[in-house]
C-alpha positions as a printed Julia matrix, in Angstrom:
284×3 Matrix{Float64}:
 60.33   80.67  73.65
 62.83   80.85  70.71
 66.63   81.05  71.69
 69.03   83.1   69.85
 73.09   82.52  69.56
 74.9    85.02  71.84
 76.92   87.65  69.72
 80.66   87.82  70.88
 81.55   91.53  71.26
 84.95   90.86  70.18
 83.03   89.72  66.83
 81.17   92.89  67.05
 84.63   94.79  67.75
 86.36   93.62  64.37
 83.21   94.02  62.53
 82.86   97.56  63.11
 86.88   97.95  62.73
 85.92   96.42  59.14
 83.13   99.54  58.53
 85.73  102.13  60.11
 89.02  101.11  58.3
 87.01  100.15  55.23
 89.02   96.71  54.66
 89.94   93.4   56.7
 93.77   94.33  56.39
 93.58   97.61  58.93
 91.06   95.9   60.8
 92.95   93.43  61.63
 96.06   95.54  62.89
 93.58   97.84  64.86
 92.04   94.49  66.62
 95.59   93.2   66.99
 94.78   89.99  65.07
 95.83   88.51  61.78
 93.77   89.2   58.76
 93.07   85.26  58.2
 91.6    85.27  61.7
 89.71   88.52  61.29
 88.23   86.76  58.29
 87.05   83.49  60.44
 85.47   86.13  62.87
 83.27   87.27  60.1
 82.52   84.58  58.37
 81.34   82.81  61.87
 79.16   85.96  62.48
 77.58   85.82  59.41
 76.94   81.72  58.54
 76.69   81.07  62.2
 75.25   83.87  64.52
 73.33   86.11  62.11
 72.9    83.81  59.01
 72.85   87.28  57.04
 75.21   88.62  54.44
 77.14   91.66  56.15
 79.59   92.76  53.5
 79.48   93.49  49.47
 82.85   91.97  48.54
 82.58   92.74  45.02
 84.52   95.72  44.82
 88.15   96.32  45.67
 86.7    98.06  49.0
 84.69   95.61  51.74
 81.46   97.75  51.56
 78.73   97.04  54.27
 75.37   95.39  52.9
 72.09   96.84  54.07
 72.11   94.45  56.86
 75.93   94.91  57.77
 74.61   98.88  57.84
 71.66   98.14  60.59
 74.12   95.85  62.5
 76.77   98.81  62.36
 74.45  101.17  64.47
 73.38   98.03  66.87
 77.19   97.31  67.37
 78.4   100.88  68.49
 75.76  101.1   70.81
 76.66   97.58  72.35
 80.36   98.14  72.6
 79.59  101.55  74.09
 77.35  100.22  76.57
 80.22   97.27  77.36
 82.56   99.43  77.61
 80.5   101.69  80.56
 79.61   98.65  82.49
 83.48   97.59  82.94
 84.46  101.44  83.28
 81.67  101.75  86.11
 82.25   97.92  87.67
 86.1    97.9   87.47
 86.65  101.53  88.82
 85.17  101.35  92.13
 86.77  104.65  93.44
 84.67  106.14  90.67
 81.62  106.03  93.23
 80.63  109.55  95.53
 80.13  112.96  94.79
 81.14  115.92  92.92
 80.72  119.7   93.33
 80.46  122.01  91.11
 80.28  125.74  90.68
 79.17  127.66  88.1
 77.27  130.84  86.83
 73.85  129.79  85.42
 74.89  131.39  82.04
 76.31  127.91  81.13
 74.15  125.8   82.99
 71.67  125.64  79.65
 74.3   125.95  76.48
 76.7   123.71  78.12
 76.53  121.66  81.47
 73.43  119.53  79.96
 75.57  117.86  77.35
 78.74  117.55  79.92
 76.69  116.05  82.67
 74.81  113.45  80.28
 77.95  111.99  78.95
 79.47  112.02  82.46
 76.39  110.05  83.84
 76.45  107.97  81.26
 80.08  106.87  81.88
 79.83  107.1   85.62
 76.47  106.11  86.62
 77.3   106.07  90.29
 78.78  109.52  90.97
 75.94  112.37  92.65
 76.73  115.8   90.83
 75.87  118.62  92.88
 75.57  121.84  90.84
 75.43  125.48  92.13
 74.88  128.21  90.25
 76.16  131.48  91.57
 78.09  134.9   89.88
 81.36  134.44  89.3
 82.6   136.8   91.55
 80.77  134.57  94.32
 82.16  131.26  93.3
 85.79  132.39  93.74
 85.22  133.13  97.03
 84.02  130.01  98.34
 85.88  127.21  99.26
 83.73  124.0   99.41
 83.05  123.48  95.86
 85.61  120.59  94.25
 85.37  122.79  90.39
 84.51  125.99  89.63
 83.81  127.32  86.17
 83.6   131.27  85.75
 84.13  134.15  83.63
 87.47  136.51  83.86
 88.7   139.39  81.88
 91.56  139.12  79.9
 94.68  139.03  81.81
 92.89  137.99  85.0
 92.55  134.59  84.48
 93.21  131.54  86.38
 92.78  128.05  85.92
 92.65  125.98  82.88
 91.29  128.5   80.05
 88.2   126.17  78.62
 87.49  128.98  75.55
 87.5   132.68  74.85
 84.71  134.37  73.47
 83.58  138.08  72.3
 80.34  139.58  74.01
 77.91  140.77  71.61
 74.4   143.12  71.88
 71.49  141.46  71.27
 67.96  142.0   71.17
 64.46  140.08  70.47
 63.7   139.92  66.5
 60.87  141.83  65.46
 62.01  144.53  68.15
 64.01  147.55  67.47
 64.5   148.53  71.28
 67.9   149.99  70.57
 66.29  152.93  68.48
 64.65  153.78  71.93
 66.32  156.76  73.66
 67.49  156.26  76.32
 67.72  152.61  75.31
 66.86  150.32  78.05
 69.33  147.32  78.94
 68.9   144.14  80.47
 72.27  143.2   82.79
 73.79  141.16  85.16
 73.64  143.08  88.67
 76.67  145.72  88.87
 79.01  143.41  90.38
 79.67  142.15  86.98
 82.45  142.89  84.9
 80.73  142.74  81.51
 78.08  145.28  82.83
 80.59  147.69  83.48
 81.88  147.01  79.68
 78.75  147.18  78.21
 78.17  150.99  80.14
 81.65  151.9   79.63
 81.37  151.32  75.83
 78.05  153.27  75.44
 79.34  156.01  77.28
 82.48  156.54  74.81
 80.08  156.43  72.17
 77.47  158.86  74.33
 74.73  156.54  73.59
 72.18  157.25  76.05
 70.85  154.61  78.11
 69.39  153.39  81.09
 70.21  150.2   82.97
 66.32  149.22  82.65
 66.39  145.66  84.33
 69.44  143.36  86.51
 69.78  140.07  87.68
 72.04  137.73  88.51
 69.93  135.13  86.08
 70.64  134.87  82.77
 67.36  133.07  82.52
 65.52  135.7   83.8
 67.56  138.58  81.8
 66.96  136.6   78.45
 62.97  136.27  79.08
 63.04  139.97  79.85
 64.92  140.69  76.23
 62.9   138.13  74.73
 59.53  140.1   75.67
 61.05  143.41  73.56
 62.1   145.19  76.8
 65.64  145.49  76.66
 68.77  145.19  74.83
 71.48  142.89  76.68
 74.91  142.4   75.97
 76.02  138.54  76.56
 78.37  135.94  75.2
 77.64  134.63  71.69
 77.29  131.35  72.83
 74.89  132.08  75.05
 72.31  134.19  72.5
 69.29  132.45  71.86
 68.47  131.63  67.99
 65.61  133.72  67.84
 67.2   137.16  68.82
 68.94  139.62  66.58
 72.49  139.83  67.37
 73.44  144.12  67.13
 76.8   145.82  66.34
 78.13  149.08  64.59
 75.45  148.75  61.85
 72.65  149.52  64.5
 74.89  152.42  66.38
 76.53  149.87  69.14
 80.04  149.64  70.16
 82.44  146.43  69.55
 82.63  144.87  72.89
 85.81  142.94  74.0
 86.3   139.1   74.62
 85.88  137.3   77.69
 87.77  134.22  79.18
 85.87  131.3   80.64
 87.81  129.29  82.66
 87.64  126.21  84.78
 89.18  126.2   88.53
 90.09  123.3   90.28
 89.99  122.95  94.27
 93.8   121.64  95.1
 92.18  120.77  98.87
 89.7   118.49  97.51
 91.34  116.8   94.47
 89.74  113.69  93.8
 90.06  110.88  90.56
 86.36  111.87  90.72
 86.51  116.13  90.2
 89.59  115.67  87.87
 87.16  112.98  85.49
 84.32  115.19  85.91
 86.76  118.24  84.83
 88.11  116.37  81.96
 84.42  115.96  80.97
 84.32  119.88  81.24
 87.25  121.01  79.3
 85.84  118.97  76.17
 82.58  119.86  76.53
 83.61  123.75  76.15
 84.95  122.81  72.85
 81.9   121.61  70.95
């Protein structure tokens, strides 16, 4: 079996720094080495390890060759995995479980990316996700973290983002023209349902709540079938839906706040780390 030399991660770190900063001088500052030391590293990487030219040194700025571009993608992945291994094995406290509560509104839109990044960094942590309406989640005391929707002025915890509610229906349908207009909304305890109904009452627009459910996926399925109009946060509206507004005779709706509530009685390094991932995830 053929054997190949191993690649020192420090060589890859310097190589990525050169690619990111466009030259050896700035890269040397980033990796805290002298320029001559970085040059020797790259000479070793090109001549002894890979036996391929990685840099085009013909111009004023260092550019990667085709082989260098290939290596750059692998180098980033190797360094990322290297960091994750060290983080996992050097932080034994990041082993355990965490319980998070959220309306299912945010499960499809935000949680997949958040939990994927968290699992990559901390694969030994078990995450329990509990999906309930906001008003029910706020009554629970067994959750480490809770994501809830709040009316402006009633925020508690850390603000993740603010968004406007919008009207929407399935593309290709004109359900908003029906008299009375059928709505698909959350159950009566949800304040956004009251917002929508009060706004329509203010315009004297006839409507009826034809479908209600605590599940966003159920509501979107009903609307997608062309059976009703709904009002939801704009980021939750599927791409194949049509957003409605004053042009269709529907009133503007207010903004709401999405907040993260930490349980002070269940604070841990695990829950705080997941909270940081949630905060970053809701910025996307």
